[in-house]
C-alpha positions in Angstrom: -65.0 11.5 52.7 -66.6 15.4 52.6 -65.4 16.4 55.8 -61.7 15.7 54.7 -62.2 17.6 51.7 -63.9 20.5 53.9 -60.8 19.9 56.2 -58.3 20.3 54.1 -59.8 22.9 51.9 -60.3 24.7 55.4 -56.3 23.9 56.1 -54.9 25.4 52.4 -57.0 28.6 53.6 -55.7 28.7 56.9 -51.9 28.0 55.4 -52.7 30.9 52.5 -53.7 33.5 54.9 -50.5 33.1 57.2 -48.3 33.1 54.0 -50.1 36.4 52.5 -49.7 37.8 56.1 -46.0 36.8 56.3 -45.2 38.1 52.9 -47.0 41.7 54.0 -45.0 41.7 56.6 -41.8 41.3 55.2 -40.8 37.9 56.4 -38.9 35.4 54.3 -39.5 31.6 54.7 -36.8 29.7 54.8 -37.6 26.2 53.1 -33.6 25.2 52.8 -30.8 25.2 55.1 -28.2 28.6 55.0 -25.0 28.1 52.7 -22.1 26.5 54.8 -18.7 27.9 53.9 -16.9 25.2 55.9 -19.1 22.6 54.4 -18.0 24.2 50.9 -14.6 24.3 51.8 -14.3 20.5 52.8 -16.1 18.9 50.3 -13.9 20.5 47.9 -10.6 19.8 49.8 -12.2 16.4 49.8 -12.5 16.1 46.0 -9.7 17.0 45.0 -7.7 14.9 47.3 -10.1 12.2 46.4 -9.6 12.4 42.5 -6.2 12.8 43.0 -5.8 9.6 44.7 -8.3 7.5 42.4 -6.1 9.0 39.1 -2.9 7.9 40.9 -4.3 4.2 41.4 -5.3 4.3 38.0 -1.9 4.8 37.0 0.2 2.3 39.2 -1.0 -1.6 38.5 -1.9 -3.1 40.7 -3.1 -0.6 43.1 -1.0 -0.5 46.5 -2.3 -2.8 49.3 -5.0 -1.4 51.6 -3.2 -0.8 54.5 -0.4 1.3 52.9 -3.9 3.8 52.0 -5.7 3.7 55.5 -4.8 7.3 56.4 -6.5 8.4 53.3 -9.7 6.2 54.0 -9.3 7.7 57.5 -8.9 11.1 56.6 -12.0 11.0 53.8 -14.2 9.2 56.4 -13.3 11.5 59.0 -14.2 14.7 57.1 -17.4 13.5 55.4 -18.1 11.7 59.0 -17.8 15.8 60.6 -20.0 17.4 57.8 -22.9 15.0 58.2 -22.5 15.4 62.2 -22.0 19.2 61.3 -25.3 20.0 59.2 -27.6 17.2 60.8 -28.5 19.3 63.7 -28.9 22.5 61.1 -32.7 23.1 60.0 -33.9 21.8 57.0 -30.6 20.6 55.8 -31.7 17.0 55.0 -31.2 17.7 51.0 -27.2 18.4 51.9 -26.8 15.2 54.6 -28.4 13.2 51.8 -26.0 14.0 49.6 -23.2 13.5 52.1 -24.4 10.5 53.2 -24.3 9.2 49.7 -20.4 10.5 49.6 -20.3 8.6 52.6 -21.3 5.5 51.3 -19.2 5.5 48.0 -16.0 5.6 50.0 -17.0 2.6 52.2 -18.0 0.4 48.6 -14.7 1.6 47.6 -12.7 0.5 50.3 -14.4 -3.0 50.2 -13.5 -3.1 46.7 -10.0 -2.3 47.8 -10.1 -4.3 50.6 -11.1 -7.4 47.8 -8.7 -6.6 45.2 -11.1 -5.5 43.0 -9.9 -2.1 42.0 -8.7 -2.2 38.3 -8.5 1.0 35.9 -11.9 0.6 34.4 -13.3 0.1 38.2 -11.7 2.9 39.1 -12.9 5.2 36.4 -16.7 4.5 37.3 -15.9 5.0 40.5 -14.2 8.5 39.9 -17.2 9.3 38.0 -19.8 8.1 41.0 -17.4 10.4 43.3 -17.3 13.6 40.9 -21.3 13.4 40.5 -22.0 13.3 43.8 -19.1 15.9 45.3 -20.5 18.4 41.9 -23.8 17.8 43.4 -23.0 18.9 46.6 -20.9 21.8 45.7 -23.4 22.8 42.9 -26.3 22.7 46.0 -23.4 25.5 48.4 -23.1 27.3 45.5 -27.0 28.0 44.7 -27.4 28.6 48.6 -24.2 30.8 48.4 -26.0 33.1 45.2 -29.6 32.8 47.1 -27.9 34.4 50.6 -25.7 37.0 48.4 -28.8 38.0 46.6 -31.1 38.7 49.7 -29.0 40.0 51.7 
């Protein structure tokens, strides 16, 4: 047990020493992925398209059949899949990929609800709120990254 404590303390000392050296050398340590303007722009466009479509469906009773909305779903699924692929290989981009995966799962859930005719105006309002929260989370994260990079140029 004392061996683990000593090893942990020794590791902390080494890490602390390395951090001090990096700071003295003027090196910056990046703990999150850099700002990506393409992700930011594409997620903003997808948010507008999605919320517009949900508002349109909320007014239309009944919601148009799924076969009439394949273009919407195909576009949304493609954009999210491309953004996930784009960010997958970027170091330290787990946060953004987690958020994009949630958006992807929401589109899957929406499509299933649409397929089974479960899209009432109340359900659409709920789904709209969920999408807004997820899109806003991605955009806030991207804005924070952008501000950080502008500040530290």
